[in-house]
C-alpha positions, 0 to 999 in steps of 0.5 A, spaced: 595 404 594 597 406 601 591 407 605 589 414 609 587 413 616 580 416 614 577 418 607 579 426 606 575 431 602 579 435 597 577 441 602 580 437 608 586 435 604 587 443 603 586 445 610 591 439 612 597 442 608 595 449 608 593 450 600 588 452 595 583 447 593 580 447 586 575 443 583 570 438 586 572 440 593 567 434 596 571 429 592 574 424 597 581 421 597 583 414 601 590 414 599 596 416 596 600 413 589 605 415 584 602 419 578 603 414 573 599 409 578 593 414 580 586 412 581 580 417 583 581 415 590 589 417 590 592 423 592 598 425 588 603 430 586 606 434 580 613 437 581 617 436 575 614 439 568 617 433 565 610 429 567 605 435 565 602 431 560 601 425 564 597 429 569 593 431 563 591 423 563 592 420 570 585 419 573 587 422 580 583 424 586 587 430 588 593 433 585 598 437 589 601 443 584 606 449 585 603 456 583 606 456 577 603 450 574 596 452 577 593 452 570 596 445 568 591 441 564 589 435 569 584 429 569 584 429 577 578 431 580 581 436 584 587 440 585 591 443 591 595 449 590 601 449 595 608 452 594 612 445 595 607 439 592 612 434 595 612 436 602 604 437 602 604 430 599 609 427 604 604 430 610 599 425 607 605 419 607 606 421 614 599 420 616 599 413 613 606 411 616 604 413 623 597 409 622 600 403 619 606 402 624 604 396 629 606 399 636 612 395 638 611 393 645 617 394 649 619 387 651 626 384 651 627 378 648 629 372 652 634 370 646 638 377 647 644 378 651 644 384 655 649 385 660 648 386 668 651 393 668 648 396 661 642 401 662 636 401 658 631 406 659 623 406 659 619 403 653 626 400 650 624 394 645 630 389 644 629 384 639 632 377 638 640 375 638 641 383 640 648 384 644 648 390 649 655 390 652 657 392 659 656 400 661 652 401 654 646 405 655 640 405 651 635 411 651 627 411 652 623 409 647 628 406 642 627 400 638 633 395 637 631 390 632 634 383 632 642 381 631 644 388 633 651 389 637 652 395 642 659 395 644 662 397 651 660 404 654 656 405 647 651 410 648 644 410 644 639 416 645 632 416 646 627 415 640 632 411 636 630 406 631 636 401 630 635 396 624 637 389 624 645 387 624 647 394 625 654 394 629 655 400 634 662 399 637 665 401 644 664 408 646 660 411 640 655 416 642 648 416 638 644 422 639 636 422 640 631 420 634 637 417 630 635 412 625 640 407 623 639 402 617 641 394 616 648 393 616 651 399 618 658 399 622 659 405 627 666 405 630 670 400 626 677 402 626 680 407 622 685 406 616 691 407 620 698 404 620 705 406 619 709 403 614 717 401 615 721 405 610 726 400 609 722 393 609 715 396 607 712 392 612 705 395 615 704 396 623 697 398 625 696 404 629 691 403 635 684 407 634 682 409 640 677 414 639 670 414 637 664 416 633 659 421 635 652 422 631 648 427 633 640 428 634 636 427 628 641 423 623 639 418 618 644 413 617 643 408 610 644 401 610 651 398 609 654 405 611 661 405 615 663 410 619 670 409 622 672 411 629 677 417 631 684 415 631 684 419 637 678 423 639 672 423 635 669 422 628 663 427 628 656 427 624 652 433 626 645 434 627 640 433 622 645 430 617 642 424 612 647 419 609 645 414 604 647 407 603 654 405 602 657 411 604 664 410 607 667 416 612 674 416 615 677 417 622 676 423 625 672 426 619 667 431 621 660 433 617 656 439 619 649 440 620 644 438 615 648 435 610 646 430 605 651 425 603 649 420 597 650 413 596 657 410 594 661 417 597 667 416 600 670 421 605 677 420 607 680 421 614 680 428 618 676 432 612 672 437 615 665 438 611 661 444 613 653 445 614 648 444 609 653 441 604 651 436 598 655 430 596 652 427 590 653 419 588 660 417 588 663 423 590 670 422 593 674 427 598 681 426 599 683 427 607 685 433 611 681 438 607 675 443 608 669 443 604 665 450 606 658 451 608 653 450 602 658 447 597 655 442 592 660 436 590 656 433 584 656 426 582 663 422 581 667 429 583 674 428 586 675 433 591 683 434 592 683 441 595 679 445 600 672 448 597 670 455 599 663 455 601 657 455 596 662 452 591 659 447 586 664 442 583 664 438 577 669 433 574 675 429 577 679 433 579 673 437 581 673 444 578 668 450 579 661 447 575 661 452 569 669 451 568 668 444 568 662 444 563 666 449 558 672 444 558 668 438 557 665 442 551 672 443 548 674 436 549 669 434 544 672 439 539 679 436 540 679 432 534 676 438 529 681 443 532 687 438 531 685 437 524 685 445 523 692 445 526 695 440 522 692 444 516 695 450 518 702 447 519 701 444 512 700 451 509 705 454 513 710 449 511 708 450 504 709 458 505 716 457 508 718 453 502 717 458 497 
């Protein structure tokens, strides 16, 4: 169980999240938990109807519910009715997280290597074995954890959190409030080369651009974002990138996108705002994906995608069309047998 900064009554919780309190309003909760692990001291939430039966037996202290689930039988001491139960639950989680964090003193480890011409803002914390190169700048209140590399003339904004073993290469720009998880590489060389048509030999094309990640983005563990061949690879403000994602050189991702694990985006593709790329989606190069499009898991995108389109399959097709085709595929043996039967009948008729 994760503990709240102080005990809260059901009435207190309802006030904090702006919900309607029902049940024993004086009952107190001291922490949060999953519904399956709840005790009478925990706040929990129910969002998926699949777990309504569990809500009837889980001895929670406070249960967040949406209005349409208001009358769901539950074993909790109290309910709080809110439009978005998960968001209400997240408010309590944030209270716990902010309280639990040990304040990191703004110190520069003697084991770090900070170039004399690097610029560090107020209250920057630099961990062991960090390397910050000439001309690099790190904004105020940013935490740079151990073994991070920040290259020549790279810029990291204010209030960022850079986890261990992140590489931010030369000239790359990281906006304010960005979180980068362990092992991410920002600004690796793009996959650019020329192939000699006669010999088949490959020759590297220097990659002299950079990466620009705007404010409020979160970059997952072991993500690689390649620098532009010329110009910038860009991730616009608020975009969330899961672990193990590859973004090719000169790609541009719009605002508030969600890119899920193992997705690959090839070079020079432009992704609009509020696009969702689900797990293992693959996007070919030099394409445009319109605002609000949803690319479902394992979908292969081989052509431009209009705004608000939902694609499924490989190659990606409109969602409803793809599901109809899947249904037909399952009937192919049956249809094949019917065709063979018709051929026999027609052959017999022709013989007469």
